[in-house]
C-alpha positions as CSV (number, residue, x, y, z in Angstrom):
1,M,1.6,1.4,-14.8
2,A,0.3,5.0,-14.5
3,I,1.5,7.2,-11.7
4,E,-2.0,7.3,-10.0
5,G,-2.3,3.6,-10.2
6,M,1.1,3.1,-8.7
7,R,0.2,5.5,-5.8
8,E,-3.0,3.7,-5.1
9,A,-1.2,0.3,-5.1
10,Q,1.4,1.6,-2.6
11,E,-1.4,3.0,-0.4
12,A,-3.2,-0.3,-0.5
13,L,-0.1,-2.2,0.5
14,A,0.5,0.3,3.5
15,I,-3.0,-0.2,4.6
16,E,-2.6,-4.1,4.4
17,E,0.6,-3.8,6.4
18,A,-1.2,-1.7,9.2
19,D,-4.0,-4.1,9.1
20,A,-1.7,-7.0,9.7
21,W,-0.1,-5.2,12.6
22,F,-3.4,-4.5,14.1
23,E,-4.6,-7.9,13.7
24,Y,-1.5,-9.2,15.6
25,L,-2.1,-6.8,18.4
26,E,-5.7,-7.5,18.7
27,A,-5.0,-11.3,18.8
28,V,-2.3,-11.0,21.4
29,R,-4.0,-8.4,23.6
30,A,-7.2,-10.5,23.7
31,H,-5.2,-13.2,25.5
32,E,-2.5,-11.4,27.4
33,R,-4.1,-12.1,30.8
34,T,-5.2,-15.6,30.0
35,N,-3.5,-18.9,29.9
36,R,-4.0,-19.0,26.2
37,Y,-1.5,-16.3,25.5
38,D,1.3,-18.9,24.9
39,E,-0.9,-20.6,22.3
40,V,-2.1,-17.6,20.5
41,E,1.1,-15.5,20.4
42,P,3.1,-17.8,18.1
43,W,0.2,-18.3,15.8
44,A,-0.4,-14.5,15.7
45,W,3.2,-13.8,15.0
46,A,3.4,-16.4,12.2
47,R,0.2,-14.9,10.6
48,L,1.8,-11.5,10.9
49,L,4.9,-12.5,9.3
50,Q,3.1,-14.3,6.6
51,R,1.1,-11.2,5.8
52,L,4.1,-8.9,5.8
53,R,5.9,-11.2,3.4
54,I,3.1,-10.9,1.0
55,V,3.2,-7.1,1.3
56,E,7.0,-7.0,0.7
57,R,6.7,-9.4,-2.4
58,E,4.0,-7.0,-3.8
59,R,6.1,-4.0,-3.1
60,A,9.1,-5.5,-4.9
61,R,6.9,-6.4,-7.8
62,L,5.8,-2.8,-8.1
63,Q,9.4,-1.4,-7.9
64,P,10.4,-2.4,-11.4
65,A,7.1,-0.8,-12.7
66,A,8.1,2.4,-10.8
67,A,11.5,2.6,-12.6
């Protein structure tokens, strides 16, 4: 993979990771002061972890290409 393509892939993964965190925060903050927080937070956390696992898997896939 070309260096430029590798850099773009890493940037895309960083953006995806940040987006996952923002999605979590948005979901949780929207229900912080409601009785639904206890329902929403576990879902939001599970969704965050799922998205972060995907990002990590893609980063690991890119590592051999960088070497």
